[in-house]
LUMTIDO-899304 format. One line per 5 residues: number of its first residue (from 1); for each residue x negated, y negated, z of N, C-alpha, C, O. Coordinates in Angstrom, 1 decimal. Each point is the difference from the previous one (the first is absolute). Example, Ala and Ser with C-alpha at 12.3 -4.5 7.8 and 13.67 -1.06 7.14 Angstrom:
LUMTIDO-899304
1	-13.2:5.7:7.8:0.9:-1.2:0.0:-0.9:-1.2:0.0:-1.0:0.0:0.7 ~ 1.4:-1.1:-1.4:-0.9:-1.1:0.0:0.8:-1.1:0.8:-0.5:-1.1:0.1
***
This chain:
LUMTIDO-899304
1	-68.1:-109.0:98.4:-1.2:0.4:-0.8:0.0:1.4:0.1:0.1:0.5:1.2 ~ -0.4:0.4:-2.4:-0.1:0.9:-0.3:-1.2:0.8:0.6:-0.9:-0.8:0.3 ~ 0.7:1.7:-0.2:-1.4:1.1:0.4:-0.7:0.3:-1.4:0.6:0.5:-0.9 ~ -1.7:-0.9:0.8:-1.0:1.5:-1.1:-0.3:1.0:0.3:-0.8:0.3:0.9 ~ 1.5:0.5:-1.6:-0.3:1.3:-0.1:-0.4:1.0:-1.1:-0.1:-0.4:-1.2
6	-0.2:1.7:1.3:-1.0:0.3:-1.2:0.9:0.3:-1.0:-0.3:0.5:-1.1 ~ 1.8:-0.8:1.4:0.8:0.0:-1.3:-0.4:-1.0:-0.6:-0.2:0.3:-1.1 ~ 0.0:-1.7:1.4:0.0:-1.2:-0.5:-1.7:0.1:-0.6:-1.0:-0.3:0.7 ~ 1.0:0.9:-2.5:-1.4:-0.2:-0.2:-0.8:-1.3:0.0:-1.2:0.1:-0.2 ~ 1.6:-1.2:0.4:-0.8:-1.3:0.1:-0.5:-0.4:1.1:-0.7:-1.0:0.0
11	1.1:1.8:1.3:-0.6:-0.5:1.1:-1.3:0.0:0.3:-0.7:0.5:-0.8 ~ 0.3:-0.9:1.7:-1.2:0.1:0.5:-0.3:0.5:1.6:0.9:0.0:0.9 ~ -1.9:0.4:-0.7:-0.4:0.8:1.4:-1.5:0.0:0.2:-0.8:0.3:-0.9 ~ 0.4:-0.9:2.6:-1.1:0.0:0.4:-0.8:1.1:-0.6:0.7:0.9:-0.5 ~ -1.8:-0.8:0.4:-0.8:0.8:-0.6:-0.1:1.2:1.3:0.1:1.2:-0.2
16	-0.3:-1.5:0.8:-0.1:1.1:1.1:0.6:1.1:0.3:-0.3:1.2:0.1 ~ 1.7:-2.1:0.2:1.3:0.7:0.2:0.0:1.1:-1.5:-0.1:1.2:0.1 ~ 0.2:-1.8:-1.0:0.0:0.9:-1.3:-1.1:1.3:0.2:0.4:1.2:0.0 ~ -1.9:-1.5:0.1:-0.5:0.8:0.2:0.3:1.2:0.8:-0.1:1.2:-0.4 ~ 0.8:-1.8:1.7:0.3:1.0:1.4:1.1:0.7:-0.9:0.2:1.2:0.1
21	0.6:-1.9:-0.9:1.6:0.9:-0.1:-0.4:1.0:-1.2:0.7:1.0:-0.1 ~ -1.9:-1.1:-0.8:-0.3:0.8:-0.7:-0.6:1.0:0.0:-0.2:0.8:-0.9 ~ -0.4:-0.7:2.3:-0.6:0.9:0.5:-1.4:0.4:-0.4:-0.7:1.0:0.1 ~ 0.6:-2.6:-0.8:-1.7:0.3:-0.3:-0.7:-0.5:1.4:-1.2:0.3:-0.1 ~ 1.5:-0.8:0.9:-0.8:-0.1:1.0:1.2:0.2:1.5:1.2:-0.3:0.0
26	-2.0:0.8:1.3:0.5:0.6:0.4:0.8:-0.6:1.0:1.0:0.5:0.7 ~ -1.6:-2.2:-0.5:0.5:-0.6:1.0:-0.1:-1.6:-0.7:-0.9:-0.3:-0.7 ~ 1.8:-0.7:1.0:-0.1:-1.0:0.0:-1.5:-0.7:-0.1:-0.6:-0.6:-0.9 ~ 0.3:0.9:2.2:-1.0:-0.8:0.7:-1.5:0.9:-0.9:-1.2:-0.4:0.0 ~ 1.5:1.4:-0.6:-1.4:0.6:-0.7:0.0:-0.8:-1.4:-1.0:-0.4:-0.6
31	2.8:0.3:0.1:-0.1:-0.6:-1.1:-0.9:-1.5:0.2:-1.0:-0.5:-0.6 ~ 1.7:0.1:1.6:-0.5:-1.6:0.3:-1.8:0.0:0.2:-0.7:-1.0:-0.4 ~ 0.3:1.8:0.8:-1.7:0.1:-0.2:-0.4:-0.3:-1.6:-0.5:-0.9:-0.7 ~ 1.1:2.5:0.3:-0.3:0.5:-1.3:-0.2:-1.2:-0.9:-1.0:-0.2:-0.7 ~ 2.3:-0.8:0.8:0.3:-1.2:-0.4:-1.3:-1.0:0.1:-0.4:-0.5:-1.1
36	-0.4:0.1:2.5:-0.3:-0.6:0.3:-1.7:0.1:-0.4:-0.8:-0.9:0.0 ~ 0.7:2.5:-0.4:-1.4:0.4:0.0:-0.2:-0.1:-1.8:-1.0:0.3:-0.5 ~ 2.0:-0.8:-0.2:0.2:0.1:-0.9:-0.1:1.0:-1.3:-0.5:0.0:-1.2 ~ 1.3:1.2:2.2:-0.1:1.1:-0.7:1.4:0.1:-1.4:0.2:1.0:-0.7 ~ 0.5:-2.1:0.7:1.5:0.0:-0.5:-0.7:-1.1:-1.2:-0.8:-0.9:0.3
41	1.3:1.2:-1.9:0.2:-1.1:-0.3:1.3:0.1:-0.9:0.4:1.1:-0.2 ~ 0.3:-2.4:-0.5:1.3:-0.1:-0.2:-0.1:-0.4:-1.2:0.4:-1.2:0.0 ~ -0.6:1.4:-1.1:0.3:0.0:-1.3:-1.4:-0.7:-0.5:0.0:-1.0:-0.6 ~ -1.0:1.7:0.9:-1.4:-0.3:0.0:-0.6:-1.0:0.9:-1.2:-0.4:0.0 ~ 2.0:0.0:0.7:-0.6:-1.2:1.2:0.4:0.7:1.2:0.9:0.7:0.4
46	-2.6:-1.2:0.3:0.0:0.6:1.2:0.7:-0.9:1.2:-0.3:-1.2:0.1 ~ 1.0:1.7:0.5:1.0:-0.5:1.1:-0.5:-0.3:1.2:-1.0:0.7:0.1 ~ 1.1:-1.3:0.8:-0.7:-0.1:1.2:0.5:-0.2:1.4:-0.6:-0.1:1.1 ~ 2.4:-0.1:-1.5:0.7:-0.4:1.3:1.4:1.1:-0.9:0.5:0.1:-1.2 ~ -0.2:0.8:3.0:1.3:0.8:-0.1:1.4:-0.3:-0.7:0.8:0.6:-0.7
51	-1.0:-2.2:1.2:1.2:-0.6:-0.5:0.5:-0.3:-1.3:1.2:-0.4:-0.3 ~ -2.2:0.8:-0.5:-0.1:0.1:-1.8:1.4:0.6:-0.3:0.5:1.0:0.5 ~ 0.2:-1.8:-1.6:1.4:1.1:-0.1:-0.2:0.5:-1.2:-0.6:-0.8:-0.8 ~ 0.9:2.0:0.3:0.1:0.6:-1.1:1.6:0.4:-0.1:0.8:0.3:0.8 ~ -0.7:-0.3:-2.4:1.0:0.5:-0.6:0.0:0.7:-1.0:-1.0:0.6:-0.4
56	2.1:-0.4:-0.1:0.2:1.1:-1.1:-1.2:0.1:-1.1:-0.2:-1.2:-0.5 ~ -0.5:2.0:-0.1:-0.9:-0.5:-1.0:-1.0:-0.4:0.3:-0.7:-0.2:-0.9 ~ 0.3:0.0:2.0:-1.8:0.0:0.2:-0.1:1.0:0.5:0.7:0.7:0.7 ~ -2.4:-0.7:-1.6:-0.5:1.1:0.4:-1.4:-0.2:1.2:-0.9:-0.9:-0.1 ~ 1.1:2.0:1.1:-0.9:-0.1:1.0:-0.9:1.4:-0.3:0.4:1.0:-0.6
61	-1.8:-1.3:1.2:-1.1:0.6:0.1:-0.4:0.4:1.4:-0.5:-0.7:0.9 ~ 0.7:2.0:-0.8:-0.1:0.2:1.9:-1.6:0.8:0.2:-0.3:1.0:-0.6 ~ -0.4:-1.5:1.4:-1.5:0.7:0.1:0.4:0.8:1.2:0.0:-0.6:1.1 ~ 0.2:1.7:-1.2:0.0:0.8:1.4:-1.3:0.8:0.3:-1.1:-0.6:-0.3 ~ 1.1:1.7:0.9:-1.4:0.2:0.7:-0.5:1.0:-1.2:-1.0:-0.4:-0.6
66	1.7:1.5:0.2:-0.6:0.3:-0.9:0.4:0.0:-1.5:-0.1:0.9:-0.8 ~ 0.6:-1.9:0.7:0.7:-0.2:-1.7:0.2:-1.5:-0.5:-0.5:-0.9:0.6 ~ 1.2:0.8:-1.5:0.5:-1.4:-0.1:1.2:0.3:-0.8:0.0:0.9:-0.8 ~ 1.0:-1.5:0.9:1.5:0.0:-0.3:0.4:-1.2:-0.6:-0.2:-1.1:0.5 ~ 1.0:1.4:-1.9:0.2:-1.1:-0.7:1.4:0.1:-0.4:0.3:0.6:-1.0
71	0.9:-1.3:2.0:1.4:0.2:0.1:0.7:-1.1:-1.0:-0.8:-0.8:-0.5 ~ 2.2:0.9:0.1:0.5:-1.7:-0.7:1.4:0.5:0.9:0.8:0.9:-0.2 ~ -0.9:-2.1:1.1:1.4:0.2:0.6:1.3:0.0:-0.5:0.1:-0.7:-1.0 ~ 0.8:1.1:1.2:1.3:0.7:-0.4:1.6:-1.0:0.6:1.1:-0.4:-0.4 ~ -1.8:0.3:1.4:1.1:-1.0:1.1:-0.5:-0.1:1.1:-1.1:0.4:0.3
76	1.9:-1.1:0.6:-0.8:-0.6:1.1:0.7:1.0:1.6:1.2:-0.1:0.1 ~ -1.7:0.8:0.8:0.9:1.0:0.3:0.8:-0.6:1.7:-0.6:-0.9:0.5 ~ 1.5:1.4:0.2:0.6:-0.3:1.0:-0.2:1.0:1.0:0.5:-0.2:1.1 ~ -1.1:1.3:-1.1:-0.6:0.6:1.1:-1.4:1.3:0.0:-0.2:0.4:-1.1 ~ -0.3:-0.1:1.9:-0.8:1.1:-0.1:0.5:1.2:0.0:-0.1:0.7:1.0
81	0.6:-0.4:-2.1:1.0:1.4:-0.4:-1.2:1.5:-0.2:-1.2:0.0:0.1 ~ 2.0:0.9:-0.3:-0.7:0.9:-0.6:-0.9:0.1:-1.3:0.1:-0.9:-0.9 ~ -0.8:1.6:0.8:-0.9:-0.4:-0.8:0.6:0.2:-1.5:-0.6:-0.8:-0.8 ~ 1.7:1.5:0.1:0.9:0.0:-1.1:0.6:-1.6:0.0:-0.1:-0.5:-1.1 ~ 0.5:-0.1:2.1:0.3:-1.5:0.2:-0.7:-0.9:-0.3:0.4:-1.1:-0.5
86	-1.9:1.4:1.0:-0.7:-1.1:-0.1:-0.5:0.6:-1.3:-0.5:-1.0:-0.5 ~ 0.3:1.9:-0.2:-0.7:0.0:-1.6:1.0:-0.8:-1.2:-0.3:-0.1:-1.2 ~ 1.3:-0.3:1.8:0.8:-0.5:-0.9:-0.5:-1.2:-0.5:-0.2:-0.5:-1.1 ~ 0.0:-0.1:2.6:-0.9:-1.7:-0.5:-1.0:-0.5:-0.8:-0.2:-1.2:-0.3 ~ -0.5:2.2:0.0:-1.4:-0.5:-0.8:-0.1:1.5:-0.7:0.2:1.1:0.6
91	-0.7:-1.2:-2.1:-0.5:0.7:-0.7:-1.6:-0.1:-0.4:-0.7:-0.9:-0.4 ~ 0.1:2.5:0.7:-1.4:0.1:0.0:-0.5:-0.5:-1.2:0.7:0.2:-1.0 ~ -1.9:-1.0:0.8:-0.6:0.2:-1.1:-1.2:0.0:0.0:-0.6:-0.5:-0.8 ~ -0.2:1.4:2.1:-1.1:0.4:0.2:-0.4:0.8:-1.0:0.7:1.0:0.3 ~ -1.6:-0.6:-1.5:-0.5:1.1:-0.7:-0.4:1.1:0.4:-0.8:0.0:1.0
96	1.2:1.0:-1.4:-0.3:1.2:0.5:-1.5:0.6:-0.4:-0.6:0.0:-1.1 ~ 0.2:0.4:2.6:-1.3:0.3:-0.4:-0.2:1.4:0.6:0.1:0.3:1.2 ~ -0.6:0.7:-2.5:0.2:1.3:-0.1:-1.6:0.1:1.3:-1.0:-0.6:0.0 ~ 1.7:1.7:0.9:-0.6:0.7:0.7:-1.2:1.4:0.0:0.0:1.1:-0.5 ~ -1.0:-1.9:1.1:-0.8:1.7:-0.8:0.2:0.7:1.1:0.1:-0.3:1.2
101	0.1:1.8:-2.1:0.4:1.1:0.8:-1.6:0.5:0.3:-0.9:0.0:-0.8 ~ 1.0:0.5:1.9:-1.5:0.8:0.7:0.2:1.1:0.4:1.0:0.0:0.8 ~ -1.5:1.1:-1.0:-0.2:1.3:0.4:-0.1:0.2:1.5:-0.3:-1.0:0.5 ~ 0.5:2.0:0.2:-0.2:0.3:1.3:-1.8:0.3:0.3:-0.5:0.1:1.2 ~ -0.4:0.0:-2.3:-1.2:-0.3:0.2:-0.5:-1.2:0.1:-0.8:-0.3:1.0
106	1.1:-0.8:-1.9:-0.2:-1.0:-0.1:0.6:-0.6:1.3:-0.8:-0.9:0.4 ~ 1.9:0.9:0.4:0.1:-0.3:0.9:-0.9:0.1:1.5:-0.3:-0.8:0.9 ~ 0.2:2.1:-1.1:-0.8:0.7:1.2:-1.5:-0.6:-0.6:-0.7:0.1:1.0 ~ 0.1:-0.5:-1.7:-1.2:-0.1:-0.3:-0.5:-1.5:0.1:0.6:-0.7:-0.9 ~ -1.6:-0.1:1.7:-0.4:-1.1:0.1:-1.3:-0.4:-0.6:-1.0:0.7:-0.1
111	1.1:-1.8:-0.2:-1.4:-0.6:-0.9:-1.4:-0.3:1.0:-0.1:-0.8:0.9 ~ -1.0:1.8:-1.4:-1.1:-0.2:1.1:-0.4:-1.3:0.4:-0.3:-1.0:-0.7 ~ 0.4:1.2:2.3:-0.3:-1.5:0.8:1.3:-0.7:0.5:-0.2:-1.0:0.6 ~ 1.7:1.5:-0.8:0.9:-0.8:0.2:0.8:1.1:1.1:0.2:1.2:0.0 ~ 0.3:-2.4:0.9:0.4:0.9:1.4:-1.1:0.3:0.9:-1.1:-0.5:-0.1
116	1.4:1.2:0.9:-0.2:0.5:1.1:-1.4:1.0:-0.3:0.4:1.0:-0.6 ~ -2.1:-1.0:0.7:-0.7:1.0:-0.8:0.2:1.4:0.9:0.2:0.3:1.2 ~ -0.4:0.4:-2.4:-0.3:1.6:0.7:-1.1:0.1:1.0:-0.7:-0.9:0.6 ~ 0.8:2.4:-0.5:-1.1:0.3:0.5:-1.7:-0.3:-0.2:-1.0:-0.3:0.6 ~ 1.3:0.7:-1.8:-0.9:0.4:-1.3:-0.9:-1.7:-0.1:-1.2:-0.1:0.1
121	2.1:-1.1:-0.2:-0.2:-1.0:0.0:-0.3:-1.0:1.3:-0.5:-1.1:-0.1 ~ 0.9:1.6:1.1:-0.3:-0.1:1.2:-1.7:0.2:0.4:-0.7:-0.9:0.4 ~ 0.4:2.0:-0.5:-1.6:-0.1:0.4:-0.8:-0.2:-1.1:-1.2:0.1:0.2 ~ 1.7:-0.5:-1.5:-0.7:-0.9:-0.6:-0.4:-1.3:0.1:-1.0:-0.6:-0.1 ~ 2.4:0.3:0.3:-0.1:-1.5:0.8:-1.1:-0.2:1.1:-0.9:-0.8:0.1
126	1.4:1.9:1.0:-1.2:-0.2:1.1:-1.2:0.3:-0.4:-0.8:-0.6:0.6 ~ 0.0:1.7:-1.7:-1.4:-0.2:-0.1:-0.3:-1.4:-0.7:-1.1:-0.2:-0.5 ~ 1.7:-0.5:0.6:-0.2:-1.3:-1.2:-0.3:-0.8:1.6:-1.2:-0.5:0.1 ~ 1.8:0.4:0.6:-0.3:-0.9:1.6:-1.2:0.3:0.6:-0.4:1.2:0.1 ~ -0.3:-2.1:0.2:-1.1:0.0:0.6:-0.1:0.6:1.7:0.6:-0.4:0.9
131	-1.5:1.6:-0.9:0.0:0.4:1.6:0.4:1.4:-0.6:-0.4:0.8:0.8 ~ 0.9:-0.3:-1.8:0.9:1.2:-0.2:-1.2:1.3:0.6:-1.2:0.1:-0.2 ~ 2.0:0.6:0.8:-0.6:1.1:0.5:0.5:1.2:-0.6:1.2:0.2:0.3 ~ -1.7:0.7:-1.2:0.9:1.5:-0.5:0.1:0.8:0.8:0.7:0.9:-0.4 ~ -1.0:-0.8:1.7:0.3:0.8:1.1:1.0:-0.1:0.8:0.4:0.9:0.7
136	0.2:-2.3:-0.9:0.8:-0.3:0.8:1.3:0.4:-1.0:1.0:-0.2:0.6 ~ -0.8:0.6:-1.6:1.0:0.2:-0.9:0.8:1.5:1.0:1.0:0.6:-0.4
***
């Protein structure tokens, strides 16, 4: 019996192994947890088992921490290789989102009431508290 590999486009592979080989997930166990949590869809169907098989042509939507990635499976992998090798296993279909360029001033300022209060804001908060004595300042 011949072992199926990336050279055989009709070959199928476990979803967790494929996600690990393509470097979309750092480990197979993290891939399994993401699949069981429902963060992965294959051809617009939610997959709950890491043993689900993927083949060339399947479209996966992977919900990562900060963004969603849409990829088309091009081949199954044999190993977790370097990025250049892993990149050949899929085609990225994620729509490009323009990044908003912020000036240095916009990066340094914050909305009032967001984050840690300034000294002035802390004093205003203290004045609202019962038992405030302005001489304690």
